[in-house]
mmJSON file of the N, C-alpha and C atoms, coordinates in Angstrom:
{"data_MODEL":{"atom_site":{
"group_PDB":["ATOM","ATOM","ATOM","ATOM","ATOM","ATOM","ATOM","ATOM","ATOM","ATOM","ATOM","ATOM","ATOM","ATOM","ATOM","ATOM","ATOM","ATOM","ATOM","ATOM","ATOM","ATOM","ATOM","ATOM","ATOM","ATOM","ATOM","ATOM","ATOM","ATOM","ATOM","ATOM","ATOM","ATOM","ATOM","ATOM","ATOM","ATOM","ATOM","ATOM","ATOM","ATOM","ATOM","ATOM","ATOM","ATOM","ATOM","ATOM","ATOM","ATOM","ATOM","ATOM","ATOM","ATOM","ATOM","ATOM","ATOM","ATOM","ATOM","ATOM","ATOM","ATOM","ATOM","ATOM","ATOM","ATOM","ATOM","ATOM","ATOM","ATOM","ATOM","ATOM","ATOM","ATOM","ATOM","ATOM","ATOM","ATOM","ATOM","ATOM","ATOM","ATOM","ATOM","ATOM","ATOM","ATOM","ATOM","ATOM","ATOM","ATOM","ATOM","ATOM","ATOM","ATOM","ATOM","ATOM","ATOM","ATOM","ATOM","ATOM","ATOM","ATOM","ATOM","ATOM","ATOM","ATOM","ATOM","ATOM","ATOM","ATOM","ATOM","ATOM","ATOM","ATOM","ATOM","ATOM","ATOM","ATOM","ATOM","ATOM","ATOM","ATOM","ATOM","ATOM","ATOM","ATOM","ATOM","ATOM","ATOM","ATOM","ATOM","ATOM","ATOM","ATOM","ATOM","ATOM","ATOM","ATOM","ATOM","ATOM","ATOM"],
"id":[1,2,3,4,5,6,7,8,9,10,11,12,13,14,15,16,17,18,19,20,21,22,23,24,25,26,27,28,29,30,31,32,33,34,35,36,37,38,39,40,41,42,43,44,45,46,47,48,49,50,51,52,53,54,55,56,57,58,59,60,61,62,63,64,65,66,67,68,69,70,71,72,73,74,75,76,77,78,79,80,81,82,83,84,85,86,87,88,89,90,91,92,93,94,95,96,97,98,99,100,101,102,103,104,105,106,107,108,109,110,111,112,113,114,115,116,117,118,119,120,121,122,123,124,125,126,127,128,129,130,131,132,133,134,135,136,137,138,139,140,141],
"type_symbol":["N","C","C","N","C","C","N","C","C","N","C","C","N","C","C","N","C","C","N","C","C","N","C","C","N","C","C","N","C","C","N","C","C","N","C","C","N","C","C","N","C","C","N","C","C","N","C","C","N","C","C","N","C","C","N","C","C","N","C","C","N","C","C","N","C","C","N","C","C","N","C","C","N","C","C","N","C","C","N","C","C","N","C","C","N","C","C","N","C","C","N","C","C","N","C","C","N","C","C","N","C","C","N","C","C","N","C","C","N","C","C","N","C","C","N","C","C","N","C","C","N","C","C","N","C","C","N","C","C","N","C","C","N","C","C","N","C","C","N","C","C"],
"label_atom_id":["N","CA","C","N","CA","C","N","CA","C","N","CA","C","N","CA","C","N","CA","C","N","CA","C","N","CA","C","N","CA","C","N","CA","C","N","CA","C","N","CA","C","N","CA","C","N","CA","C","N","CA","C","N","CA","C","N","CA","C","N","CA","C","N","CA","C","N","CA","C","N","CA","C","N","CA","C","N","CA","C","N","CA","C","N","CA","C","N","CA","C","N","CA","C","N","CA","C","N","CA","C","N","CA","C","N","CA","C","N","CA","C","N","CA","C","N","CA","C","N","CA","C","N","CA","C","N","CA","C","N","CA","C","N","CA","C","N","CA","C","N","CA","C","N","CA","C","N","CA","C","N","CA","C","N","CA","C","N","CA","C","N","CA","C"],
"label_alt_id":[null,null,null,null,null,null,null,null,null,null,null,null,null,null,null,null,null,null,null,null,null,null,null,null,null,null,null,null,null,null,null,null,null,null,null,null,null,null,null,null,null,null,null,null,null,null,null,null,null,null,null,null,null,null,null,null,null,null,null,null,null,null,null,null,null,null,null,null,null,null,null,null,null,null,null,null,null,null,null,null,null,null,null,null,null,null,null,null,null,null,null,null,null,null,null,null,null,null,null,null,null,null,null,null,null,null,null,null,null,null,null,null,null,null,null,null,null,null,null,null,null,null,null,null,null,null,null,null,null,null,null,null,null,null,null,null,null,null,null,null,null],
"label_comp_id":["MET","MET","MET","ARG","ARG","ARG","ARG","ARG","ARG","TRP","TRP","TRP","THR","THR","THR","ALA","ALA","ALA","TRP","TRP","TRP","LEU","LEU","LEU","VAL","VAL","VAL","MET","MET","MET","LEU","LEU","LEU","ALA","ALA","ALA","ILE","ILE","ILE","ALA","ALA","ALA","VAL","VAL","VAL","PRO","PRO","PRO","LEU","LEU","LEU","VAL","VAL","VAL","ALA","ALA","ALA","CYS","CYS","CYS","GLY","GLY","GLY","LYS","LYS","LYS","ARG","ARG","ARG","ALA","ALA","ALA","PRO","PRO","PRO","PRO","PRO","PRO","ASP","ASP","ASP","PRO","PRO","PRO","PRO","PRO","PRO","PRO","PRO","PRO","GLY","GLY","GLY","GLU","GLU","GLU","LYS","LYS","LYS","ASN","ASN","ASN","THR","THR","THR","TYR","TYR","TYR","PRO","PRO","PRO","LYS","LYS","LYS","PHE","PHE","PHE","TYR","TYR","TYR","PRO","PRO","PRO","ASN","ASN","ASN","PRO","PRO","PRO","ASN","ASN","ASN","GLU","GLU","GLU","GLN","GLN","GLN","PRO","PRO","PRO"],
"label_asym_id":["A","A","A","A","A","A","A","A","A","A","A","A","A","A","A","A","A","A","A","A","A","A","A","A","A","A","A","A","A","A","A","A","A","A","A","A","A","A","A","A","A","A","A","A","A","A","A","A","A","A","A","A","A","A","A","A","A","A","A","A","A","A","A","A","A","A","A","A","A","A","A","A","A","A","A","A","A","A","A","A","A","A","A","A","A","A","A","A","A","A","A","A","A","A","A","A","A","A","A","A","A","A","A","A","A","A","A","A","A","A","A","A","A","A","A","A","A","A","A","A","A","A","A","A","A","A","A","A","A","A","A","A","A","A","A","A","A","A","A","A","A"],
"label_entity_id":["1","1","1","1","1","1","1","1","1","1","1","1","1","1","1","1","1","1","1","1","1","1","1","1","1","1","1","1","1","1","1","1","1","1","1","1","1","1","1","1","1","1","1","1","1","1","1","1","1","1","1","1","1","1","1","1","1","1","1","1","1","1","1","1","1","1","1","1","1","1","1","1","1","1","1","1","1","1","1","1","1","1","1","1","1","1","1","1","1","1","1","1","1","1","1","1","1","1","1","1","1","1","1","1","1","1","1","1","1","1","1","1","1","1","1","1","1","1","1","1","1","1","1","1","1","1","1","1","1","1","1","1","1","1","1","1","1","1","1","1","1"],
"label_seq_id":[1,1,1,2,2,2,3,3,3,4,4,4,5,5,5,6,6,6,7,7,7,8,8,8,9,9,9,10,10,10,11,11,11,12,12,12,13,13,13,14,14,14,15,15,15,16,16,16,17,17,17,18,18,18,19,19,19,20,20,20,21,21,21,22,22,22,23,23,23,24,24,24,25,25,25,26,26,26,27,27,27,28,28,28,29,29,29,30,30,30,31,31,31,32,32,32,33,33,33,34,34,34,35,35,35,36,36,36,37,37,37,38,38,38,39,39,39,40,40,40,41,41,41,42,42,42,43,43,43,44,44,44,45,45,45,46,46,46,47,47,47],
"pdbx_PDB_ins_code":[null,null,null,null,null,null,null,null,null,null,null,null,null,null,null,null,null,null,null,null,null,null,null,null,null,null,null,null,null,null,null,null,null,null,null,null,null,null,null,null,null,null,null,null,null,null,null,null,null,null,null,null,null,null,null,null,null,null,null,null,null,null,null,null,null,null,null,null,null,null,null,null,null,null,null,null,null,null,null,null,null,null,null,null,null,null,null,null,null,null,null,null,null,null,null,null,null,null,null,null,null,null,null,null,null,null,null,null,null,null,null,null,null,null,null,null,null,null,null,null,null,null,null,null,null,null,null,null,null,null,null,null,null,null,null,null,null,null,null,null,null],
"Cartn_x":[-35.236,-34.607,-33.269,-33.184,-31.936,-30.831,-31.206,-30.212,-29.582,-30.393,-29.867,-28.973,-29.36,-28.558,-27.218,-27.236,-25.998,-25.061,-25.597,-24.779,-24.217,-25.023,-24.575,-23.455,-23.585,-22.543,-21.259,-21.353,-20.162,-19.493,-20.276,-19.726,-19.049,-19.663,-19.093,-17.776,-17.618,-16.374,-15.316,-15.711,-14.755,-14.159,-14.928,-14.438,-13.218,-13.221,-12.014,-10.803,-11.021,-9.904,-9.265,-10.046,-9.517,-8.769,-9.218,-8.646,-7.329,-6.945,-5.741,-4.514,-4.536,-3.381,-2.257,-1.017,0.158,0.426,0.611,0.801,2.264,3.162,4.576,5.383,6.706,7.512,7.437,7.65,7.553,8.645,8.273,9.217,9.283,10.49,10.595,10.022,9.672,9.217,10.334,9.982,11.006,12.037,13.317,14.392,14.883,14.31,14.755,15.467,16.383,17.184,16.338,16.553,15.855,16.482,15.678,16.196,15.708,15.138,14.644,15.572,15.844,15.505,16.474,16.016,16.879,17.445,18.66,19.298,19.518,19.161,19.313,20.256,21.193,21.564,22.223,22.154,22.674,24.208,24.757,26.204,26.989,26.322,27.023,27.151,26.437,26.508,27.679,28.364,29.453,28.904,29.261,28.74,29.385],
"Cartn_y":[-11.746,-10.56,-10.907,-12.069,-12.47,-12.692,-13.237,-13.505,-12.197,-11.165,-9.866,-9.246,-9.384,-8.843,-9.57,-10.868,-11.645,-11.242,-11.092,-10.664,-9.263,-8.384,-7.017,-6.986,-7.786,-7.849,-8.427,-9.493,-10.077,-9.082,-8.358,-7.36,-6.233,-5.781,-4.704,-5.128,-6.401,-6.891,-7.131,-7.639,-8.025,-6.84,-5.805,-4.693,-4.01,-3.629,-3.004,-3.94,-5.234,-6.169,-6.305,-6.241,-6.348,-5.08,-3.944,-2.668,-2.35,-3.088,-2.714,-3.501,-4.167,-4.945,-4.08,-4.534,-3.838,-4.329,-3.415,-3.806,-4.052,-3.135,-3.267,-2.314,-2.482,-1.537,-0.147,0.912,2.255,2.522,3.09,3.459,4.978,5.527,6.983,7.456,8.741,9.285,9.192,9.209,9.121,10.239,9.885,10.862,11.177,10.572,10.839,9.615,9.87,8.817,8.027,6.737,5.88,6.068,6.458,6.696,5.659,4.559,3.52,2.334,1.655,2.004,3.04,3.887,4.885,4.295,4.689,4.235,5.446,5.317,6.405,5.968,6.78,8.066,7.876,8.893,8.828,8.666,7.574,7.367,8.377,9.088,10.062,11.433,11.686,13.001,13.051,14.182,14.417,15.168,14.751,15.479,16.826],
"Cartn_z":[2.904,3.447,4.105,4.761,5.401,4.383,3.236,2.203,1.718,1.486,1.052,2.12,3.36,4.451,4.533,4.375,4.414,3.271,2.073,0.932,1.153,1.689,1.933,2.981,4.024,5.052,4.467,3.689,3.066,2.123,1.362,0.447,1.221,2.3,3.105,3.753,4.061,4.653,3.575,2.425,1.387,0.643,0.387,-0.43,0.194,1.466,2.023,2.045,2.231,2.249,0.874,-0.161,-1.516,-1.904,-1.422,-1.816,-1.129,-0.092,0.655,0.222,-0.883,-1.321,-1.847,-1.639,-2.141,-3.557,-4.475,-5.865,-6.194,-5.822,-6.162,-5.295,-5.241,-4.499,-5.142,-4.374,-4.937,-5.972,-7.072,-8.122,-8.216,-8.412,-8.531,-9.865,-9.946,-11.226,-12.269,-13.55,-14.596,-14.456,-14.557,-14.496,-13.089,-12.061,-10.687,-10.136,-9.189,-8.585,-7.581,-7.528,-6.576,-5.195,-4.19,-2.843,-1.85,-2.311,-1.415,-1.433,-0.383,0.991,1.517,2.419,3.045,4.326,4.645,5.871,6.774,8.026,8.985,10.086,10.517,9.943,8.582,7.785,6.427,6.474,5.917,5.983,5.139,4.224,3.369,4.009,5.097,5.744,6.714,6.722,7.651,8.864,10.103,11.285,11.489],
"occupancy":[1.0,1.0,1.0,1.0,1.0,1.0,1.0,1.0,1.0,1.0,1.0,1.0,1.0,1.0,1.0,1.0,1.0,1.0,1.0,1.0,1.0,1.0,1.0,1.0,1.0,1.0,1.0,1.0,1.0,1.0,1.0,1.0,1.0,1.0,1.0,1.0,1.0,1.0,1.0,1.0,1.0,1.0,1.0,1.0,1.0,1.0,1.0,1.0,1.0,1.0,1.0,1.0,1.0,1.0,1.0,1.0,1.0,1.0,1.0,1.0,1.0,1.0,1.0,1.0,1.0,1.0,1.0,1.0,1.0,1.0,1.0,1.0,1.0,1.0,1.0,1.0,1.0,1.0,1.0,1.0,1.0,1.0,1.0,1.0,1.0,1.0,1.0,1.0,1.0,1.0,1.0,1.0,1.0,1.0,1.0,1.0,1.0,1.0,1.0,1.0,1.0,1.0,1.0,1.0,1.0,1.0,1.0,1.0,1.0,1.0,1.0,1.0,1.0,1.0,1.0,1.0,1.0,1.0,1.0,1.0,1.0,1.0,1.0,1.0,1.0,1.0,1.0,1.0,1.0,1.0,1.0,1.0,1.0,1.0,1.0,1.0,1.0,1.0,1.0,1.0,1.0],
"B_iso_or_equiv":[0.0,0.0,0.0,0.0,0.0,0.0,0.0,0.0,0.0,0.0,0.0,0.0,0.0,0.0,0.0,0.0,0.0,0.0,0.0,0.0,0.0,0.0,0.0,0.0,0.0,0.0,0.0,0.0,0.0,0.0,0.0,0.0,0.0,0.0,0.0,0.0,0.0,0.0,0.0,0.0,0.0,0.0,0.0,0.0,0.0,0.0,0.0,0.0,0.0,0.0,0.0,0.0,0.0,0.0,0.0,0.0,0.0,0.0,0.0,0.0,0.0,0.0,0.0,0.0,0.0,0.0,0.0,0.0,0.0,0.0,0.0,0.0,0.0,0.0,0.0,0.0,0.0,0.0,0.0,0.0,0.0,0.0,0.0,0.0,0.0,0.0,0.0,0.0,0.0,0.0,0.0,0.0,0.0,0.0,0.0,0.0,0.0,0.0,0.0,0.0,0.0,0.0,0.0,0.0,0.0,0.0,0.0,0.0,0.0,0.0,0.0,0.0,0.0,0.0,0.0,0.0,0.0,0.0,0.0,0.0,0.0,0.0,0.0,0.0,0.0,0.0,0.0,0.0,0.0,0.0,0.0,0.0,0.0,0.0,0.0,0.0,0.0,0.0,0.0,0.0,0.0],
"pdbx_formal_charge":[null,null,null,null,null,null,null,null,null,null,null,null,null,null,null,null,null,null,null,null,null,null,null,null,null,null,null,null,null,null,null,null,null,null,null,null,null,null,null,null,null,null,null,null,null,null,null,null,null,null,null,null,null,null,null,null,null,null,null,null,null,null,null,null,null,null,null,null,null,null,null,null,null,null,null,null,null,null,null,null,null,null,null,null,null,null,null,null,null,null,null,null,null,null,null,null,null,null,null,null,null,null,null,null,null,null,null,null,null,null,null,null,null,null,null,null,null,null,null,null,null,null,null,null,null,null,null,null,null,null,null,null,null,null,null,null,null,null,null,null,null],
"auth_seq_id":[1,1,1,2,2,2,3,3,3,4,4,4,5,5,5,6,6,6,7,7,7,8,8,8,9,9,9,10,10,10,11,11,11,12,12,12,13,13,13,14,14,14,15,15,15,16,16,16,17,17,17,18,18,18,19,19,19,20,20,20,21,21,21,22,22,22,23,23,23,24,24,24,25,25,25,26,26,26,27,27,27,28,28,28,29,29,29,30,30,30,31,31,31,32,32,32,33,33,33,34,34,34,35,35,35,36,36,36,37,37,37,38,38,38,39,39,39,40,40,40,41,41,41,42,42,42,43,43,43,44,44,44,45,45,45,46,46,46,47,47,47],
"auth_comp_id":["MET","MET","MET","ARG","ARG","ARG","ARG","ARG","ARG","TRP","TRP","TRP","THR","THR","THR","ALA","ALA","ALA","TRP","TRP","TRP","LEU","LEU","LEU","VAL","VAL","VAL","MET","MET","MET","LEU","LEU","LEU","ALA","ALA","ALA","ILE","ILE","ILE","ALA","ALA","ALA","VAL","VAL","VAL","PRO","PRO","PRO","LEU","LEU","LEU","VAL","VAL","VAL","ALA","ALA","ALA","CYS","CYS","CYS","GLY","GLY","GLY","LYS","LYS","LYS","ARG","ARG","ARG","ALA","ALA","ALA","PRO","PRO","PRO","PRO","PRO","PRO","ASP","ASP","ASP","PRO","PRO","PRO","PRO","PRO","PRO","PRO","PRO","PRO","GLY","GLY","GLY","GLU","GLU","GLU","LYS","LYS","LYS","ASN","ASN","ASN","THR","THR","THR","TYR","TYR","TYR","PRO","PRO","PRO","LYS","LYS","LYS","PHE","PHE","PHE","TYR","TYR","TYR","PRO","PRO","PRO","ASN","ASN","ASN","PRO","PRO","PRO","ASN","ASN","ASN","GLU","GLU","GLU","GLN","GLN","GLN","PRO","PRO","PRO"],
"auth_asym_id":["A","A","A","A","A","A","A","A","A","A","A","A","A","A","A","A","A","A","A","A","A","A","A","A","A","A","A","A","A","A","A","A","A","A","A","A","A","A","A","A","A","A","A","A","A","A","A","A","A","A","A","A","A","A","A","A","A","A","A","A","A","A","A","A","A","A","A","A","A","A","A","A","A","A","A","A","A","A","A","A","A","A","A","A","A","A","A","A","A","A","A","A","A","A","A","A","A","A","A","A","A","A","A","A","A","A","A","A","A","A","A","A","A","A","A","A","A","A","A","A","A","A","A","A","A","A","A","A","A","A","A","A","A","A","A","A","A","A","A","A","A"],
"auth_atom_id":["N","CA","C","N","CA","C","N","CA","C","N","CA","C","N","CA","C","N","CA","C","N","CA","C","N","CA","C","N","CA","C","N","CA","C","N","CA","C","N","CA","C","N","CA","C","N","CA","C","N","CA","C","N","CA","C","N","CA","C","N","CA","C","N","CA","C","N","CA","C","N","CA","C","N","CA","C","N","CA","C","N","CA","C","N","CA","C","N","CA","C","N","CA","C","N","CA","C","N","CA","C","N","CA","C","N","CA","C","N","CA","C","N","CA","C","N","CA","C","N","CA","C","N","CA","C","N","CA","C","N","CA","C","N","CA","C","N","CA","C","N","CA","C","N","CA","C","N","CA","C","N","CA","C","N","CA","C","N","CA","C","N","CA","C"],
"pdbx_PDB_model_num":[1,1,1,1,1,1,1,1,1,1,1,1,1,1,1,1,1,1,1,1,1,1,1,1,1,1,1,1,1,1,1,1,1,1,1,1,1,1,1,1,1,1,1,1,1,1,1,1,1,1,1,1,1,1,1,1,1,1,1,1,1,1,1,1,1,1,1,1,1,1,1,1,1,1,1,1,1,1,1,1,1,1,1,1,1,1,1,1,1,1,1,1,1,1,1,1,1,1,1,1,1,1,1,1,1,1,1,1,1,1,1,1,1,1,1,1,1,1,1,1,1,1,1,1,1,1,1,1,1,1,1,1,1,1,1,1,1,1,1,1,1]
}}}
């Protein structure tokens, strides 16, 4: 019974850690301009 509990605890800890990885930088949808990274305040805006 202890062995099953140990495996279950390890699985419960490992699954969320594996799922939170970053795959790649964000890409815009096809046909849209890339707006990353944004700079604030926007240097193109006139006050």
